[in-house]
Every structure is written in structure tokens, then in C-alpha cells.
N, C-alpha and C positions, 0 to 999 in steps of 0.2 A: 600753596598754603600761605597764609598771612602770618608775618612775625609780629605784627601789632595791628591794632584796629585800622582798617582801610589801607594797610600798607603790605604789599606782597613782595616776595623775592622776585617774581616776574610780573610785570605789568602793574596796573593800579585801577581802582574803580572810584567813581565819585557820583554822588547823588545830584541830579540836576534840579533846577527850580520847578520843573514839571512833575517831579516826584519819581521819575524813571532814573535808571542807572546807566552810566556810560563806562565802557571798558577801553583802556589804552595800553599799548605795549611798545617797547623798543625792538624793532626787527633786527635780524642779522645784518641787514644792510645799513644799520645806523640811523634809520628813519623811524620817527614815532608815528604809529598808526592807531586809528580808532576802529572799533567794531563797526560793521556796516549799518547796524541798527542799535537802538537802546534796549534795555531790559527792564522787565517789571520789578525784579528784585535784585538785590546785591548778589545773592547766591547764584542766580542765573548768569550774571556778568562774570563771576569768578569761575564758573564752570567753563564758560567760553574761553577765558584766558588759559585755563588748564589744557584745553584742546590745542590751542595755538602753541603753547609751550611744548607740548608733546610732539607736534609736527616739526618744530625747530630742532628738538633733540634727535628725532629720527631722520632728519634731513629731507623731509617731504614738504616742508613749508615753501609756499610760493607767494610772492608779493601779490596783493589783491588786484593790482592793475596789470599783472602779467598777461592775463587772458583778454585784455581789452585791445585785441588786434583783430582787424576785419578779416573774416574767414575768406572772403572772395579774393582779397589782395594777397593774403598769405598763401592760398592755394596756387595763385598765378605765379608767385615767386618760387614756390616749391617746384613747379613744373619747369620753370625757366632755369633753375639752378641744378637740376638733376642731369646726370649723364645718361641720356636716353637715345635709342635709335630714332631716326627721323620719323618713321611711321608710328612708333610708339608715342612720340611727343605729340604728333597730330591727333592721335586717338585720345590721349589724355586731355588735350585742349578742347576737343569736341565734347567729351564727357562733362568737363567743367562748364563749358558754355551752355550746353543744352539741358543738363540735368542737375547741376549743383548751384551755379550762380543764380538762376531764377528763383530758387526756393530758399537757399541758405546763405547766399552771398552777402546779404546785408547784416548778418549776425556777427557778433564777436566770437572769436575762437572759444573763449572761456564760457560763453553762454549756451553752448551746444551740449545737450544732455541725451542719454539714450532715448528718452521719450520724444525728443526732437527728431532723432534719426528714424524712429518708428513711424512718426507722422509723415516725415518726408518720403519715405519709401512708399507708404500708402498713396500719397499724392501722385507719385510717379506712375504707379501701376494703375490707379484709377484714371489717370490722364492718358492712358494708352501706351505708355512706355513698356517695351517688352521686358520680361523677367531677366533675360541675359544682360540687357543694357543696364537695368536697375542694379544687378549684381556687380557689374563692372564699375559703375559709378560709386557704389558702396565701397568696393575694394580700394578704389582710388582715394576716397575720402578717409578711409581707415589708415592708409599709408601716410597721408598728410598729417593726421592727428598723431600717428606714431612718432613722426619727426617733432611735432610740437611738444610731445610729452617727453620723449627720451633724449632728444638732442638739444632742443631749444629751451626746454623746461618751462614752458608758459602755460601748460595745463597739467593737472595732477593725474587725470585718468583719460583714457581714450573712450569716447562715447560710442564708437563703432565696435562694440563687443557683443553684439546680439547674435545668438546662436542661430545658424541656418541662413543668415542674410548673405553670406559669401558663397553660396552654392545655388545651382539651379539644375533642373533635370535636363540631361542631354540625351535625346533618343539615340539608340545605337545606329550608326551610319551603315548603309548597305555595303556589302562587299561583293565584288564581281568574281565570277569564276574565270579561269584561264581561257576557256572557250569564249566567254563574253568579251574579255579583253581583246582577244584576237579578232573577234567579229567587229568590235568598235574600231580597231585599227584599220580594218578593211572598209569601214563605212565613212572614214574621213579622207580628205584629199591626201595624195601620196606624200607630200612634204611634211605632213603632221603624223604619219603612221609611227615613225620611230619615237616621237615624243610620247605618244600614248603608251607604247610598249615599255619604254624605259621608265616612265612614271609608275606604271603598275608593277614592274619587276625590281625597281630600285628603292622605292619608298621615298624618293626625293620630293621636296616641296616644289610648288609651282615657281616661286621666286628663285630657287636654286637651279631648277632645270633651265629656265630662260636666260640665266646668267652664265651658263656653261660656255666655255670657249674651246676651240680646237685643242689648245695646249692642255686642257683639263681632262681630255679623253685619251685613254690608252687602250687601243683595240687589241694590242698584242697581249697585255696582261689582263685585259677584260675588266678595267676599273675606270671610275670617274673620280676626280678630285672635286671637292666642294669648298673652295676658298672664299666664295662670295655669294651674294644673292642680289636680286633686283627688286627694289621696292617701288610701288606705285604711290607717289605722294599726291597732294592736292593739285599741284600745278606742274609736276615734272616726274620723270622716272630717274631713280638714283641707284647706282651700284654701291654696295657696301658690304661689310663683313657679315657672316651668317648670324642667325638669331642669337646664338650663344657660342662660347668657346667649343662646346661639344659639336656644334654644327660644322666646324672646320674639320673635315674628315675625308677619307678616301673610301669609296664604297665599291665592293666587288659586284660585277654584273653577271647574271645568268647568261648562258650562251645564246639564248633566244634574243636577249637585249643587244648583245654584241652583233649578232647576225642582222638585226634590224638597223643598227647604227652604221654598219660598213657601207651599204649602198647610199644611205642618207648622207654620209660625210662626203662621198664622191660627188654626189649630184647637187646637194643643197648648201654645202659649207665651203666658203672661200678658203684658199690655200694659206692665207695669213694665220699664224698661230693664235692671234688675238680675235679671230673671226668667231662670231657667235654660232653655236651649233644649231639652235632652234630660232628661226626668225619668221616674219610674215612673208607674204607672196613677193613683196618688193625688197626683201632683205631688212626690213625695219624691225626694231625691237618689238617683241610680242607683248601685248597687253591682254588681260583676260577677256575684255569686251570684244576686241577685234578677232581674237582667236575663236570665241564662241560663234561669232557671225560667220567667220571663214569656213568653219567645219560644220555649220548648222547643227550645233551640239544636241539640241533636244531631239531632232529627227534622227541623228546618228545613234543616240542612246536608245531610242525606241527600236530602231532597226537591229541593234545588237541584242535586244531582248533584256535590257537592263531595267531596273525599277524606275518609275517616274521620280524625278528629283535627284537622280544620280549626278554628282558633280565631279569636276576634274579632281578636286582634292580627295574624293573618295577612291581614286586610283592609288593614292598614297596609303589609304587604309588597306586596300587590297594587297599592296606590296608588303606591308608590315604583317598582315595576317598570313600571307604565304611564307614569309620568313619564320614566323612563329610556328606554323604547322610543320615546317621543314626541320624543326628541332632547335632553333636559335635560343640561346640562353637569354636571360634578362639583360645581362651586360652586353651581349652581342646585338640584341635588338636596340638597346640604347645607342650603340655606336651607329648602326645603320640609319636609325631615325634622326640622329643628331640631337639627342636629348641628354641632359645632365642629371635628370632625376628618374627614378624607377617608375613613378606613377603612370606615365604614359605607356611605357613598355609593358607593364603588367596588364594593361587593358587588352592587349593582343594575345595574352597568354591564357585567357579563359578557354576552357575546353570546348571544342566544337564536337558535334555528334560524330562526324566522319573521323576526326582525329582520335576521339575517344574509342571508337570501334577499332581503329588501326592499332592503338596501344593495347587493347584487349587481345586482339589477334596475335600481336607480337609476343605477348605474355604466354599465350597458348603454345606458340611455336617454340619458345624457349623452354617451357616446361616439358613439352614432348621430346625435345632434343636431349635434355638432361636425363629424363627418365630412360630414354633409349640408350644413352651412354652408360648408365649404371645398371641397366637390366632390371629396372624397377617396374613391377607390375602392380596395378591398383589392387588393394586388398578387398576381398568380398566380405561384407559385413555378415557376421553370424549371430543368429538370435539365440540367446541362452534359454535353455529349457527351464521351466518353472519346476523347482525341486520340491514343491510341496509347501513352500512358504507363501506369504501373502502375494497376491497378484500384483504385478508392476502396473500401477495406475498412473504413472508419470509424476507422482508427487515428489520423487527424489530429485527430479531436475527442475521442478517448478520453483520459482522464487517464493521465498517465504513472505507472507503478508503479516504486517504488524499493525494491530489496531491502534 
């Protein structure tokens, strides 16, 4: 509101020689700023000042130059300054280099709008980028803008707020039967049989399995400790802590896994407590590539009668599915899997037809037992005779219809 002509309690307006109106105000930082453009009328200039004053009062005001930060440079610093696992850092750097920098890296942070994000995603997909990669790049960019908005205060809104862009359809992975797992173990060279069986019955990740040492395996208690993992980086292999705090755990093994480990430990594992449990033919650290070649994975999978495309990681799915079918609770599954959230554990708790049939059969057994204990006999239904009234046409039990 103006308290006298052309003089406001907040900001001021003036008419230029061109006939248009200019708006100016003193910001919270003590600097005088002009509107980014002029206005056709004084009323429009005053409305703009009212909006700016409202933002200052609500604490949402940002200096206009705040968003004038190069997005590519800002995202690079974001990755460099974050505490990330080495493999995660490399994955983020690849996403930035391949999918974000070429399309958006030249823009200022404050110039990116939701429509910019929609056009960028379309460019990625039209250019042959897979949907999972596009989703990962989007999620990375959203995290970068969250920092820009919530921590650094250089943008007011996050442009990565488009519904559905952070999800993609993941086909359900195949799950092997116990018979198929044992057949696969027979189809690979002897030194890798225990690896296949333990992977399928423990639910451990590849990186956790190949990082196991003799000191991590307790054959008497039938458990394995998972204090670390092995990550394959661009130019090296690196041992490090598990994927999350929940990943640092001790997992109980079924007897079949212990039975497979006992001869393996005697024949293929050195006596040193730090010796790796699973290694290549020459005792070297296992990589996924040299493992697949050594066991002729595709041929072994076919021989075991498994579906085409079955991967080593699918053995983890098998182990988790077996644990779920054995009655593991959500919390117990989270522990075995090394997850801190319920989402992944709940995936394995969907009902399978075999498990559903087993549950129904168990209900029948329980009912039969309780009826036997109480001497309960099922009552025979008796049909009431019609005593001369209206015939029962079923209307009494039919739901009433209301026009």
C-alpha cells in the first residue's frame, strides 16, 4: 500500500521517459534491486512489489542472482562433497557425464523448470537411453536440486517433482527351485559348488560372498558374518563396509549350506584366518566376468533347467524367497537381506500358489484338530417347511435396490 502518491511502505515505483514503469525495493541483504523488467502501468509495478514483500515476510525470498550458478559445475561439486561409497560415486559421475551434462550442464540452476526436465527426459529416451538409466539420472538430479533448495537456498522450488519419473517397471526376476540350485551346483566346477549353494540358501550379495574370509565362517554354529563387501571399480577392486549399516550382520545358514562349505574350506581355502573363502582357480579375487567364464555360466544354467537370462544375483532372490516361504517375518527378512527398509523385504512376502495352498491345508488341519478335541460335529442344515405363508423366493436375503 502507498502512504502517499508514488511512495510505498515497501519499495517504490517511478515512470520512465519511455512511458513504462519501473519497480525497485531494498532487499533483506541491504541491496537495492530492480524488477527484471518494466511494467505497462503503475498498478502492475505495485502488484509485483506486493508479491516480493510477501516473499520476504514469509521467508521464501531469494536474491535474483542466487540461481545464476552453472548446473554442471554445481552437480560436480555435489558429488565431490558427498560421503558416498566408491562404487556409488563412480555411478553418479557416469550418470552426470553421460546423461545430464550434455543436455543440461550449460544451464543455470535457477533456469531449470519442470518443462525443462520433461523435455530432457524425452531427449534421453528418444536417443536410446534405457528407462532405468533415465530414472537413475532423474533421481540424481532431484537430489542435487533438493540440496540447492533446502540447504543452499539458491532455488525456491525443485523442478524434479514430476509424478512417475522416479519409477520404472521391473519385471519379476526368476526364482530357482531347490532342485535347480543343486543341479546348477553340480554343473559348475567343484571349487564353485559351495559358492552357488551358499548364495542360494543365504541370500548374500555377490560382493558380500566374494569378500568372505575364513574368520567370517563359523561351521560349528552354522553362521557367516558379513562385515565387508568387495566392490569392482573402474580400475581396481576395493574391499569396504557393506552397502548400509543393516548390511553388517550375521546370517544363519541351513545345514545344506554348511555341508557344502565343510569340504570346500578344507580343499580350497588357505589356513590363514584372513584367507578368502571363494577365489578363482589360481587363488585370485573373484570378478563376475572371470567367474562366468570359469563356470561357463550360460551353459550351466541351461543344463540345470533354469530359465534363459537367469543371473547369479537371481540366486539371492531364490534365497530370500525360500526364507519368506519358510515363514520369516518382515523384520527377519530385512536382517537376512541386509536391508534397512521394509520395501525390499515385502517384495518376497507376496503369496505364491504353493505357499498359499500350504497355508490353506494347515488351516484345515487346525480346524479338524480343534473340532476333534471339542467333539464338534458339523450341523446338517434343515429346511423349514412352508406353513402356508408366502413361498420363500429369496427376497428376504436379497439386497434391496434403491432407485
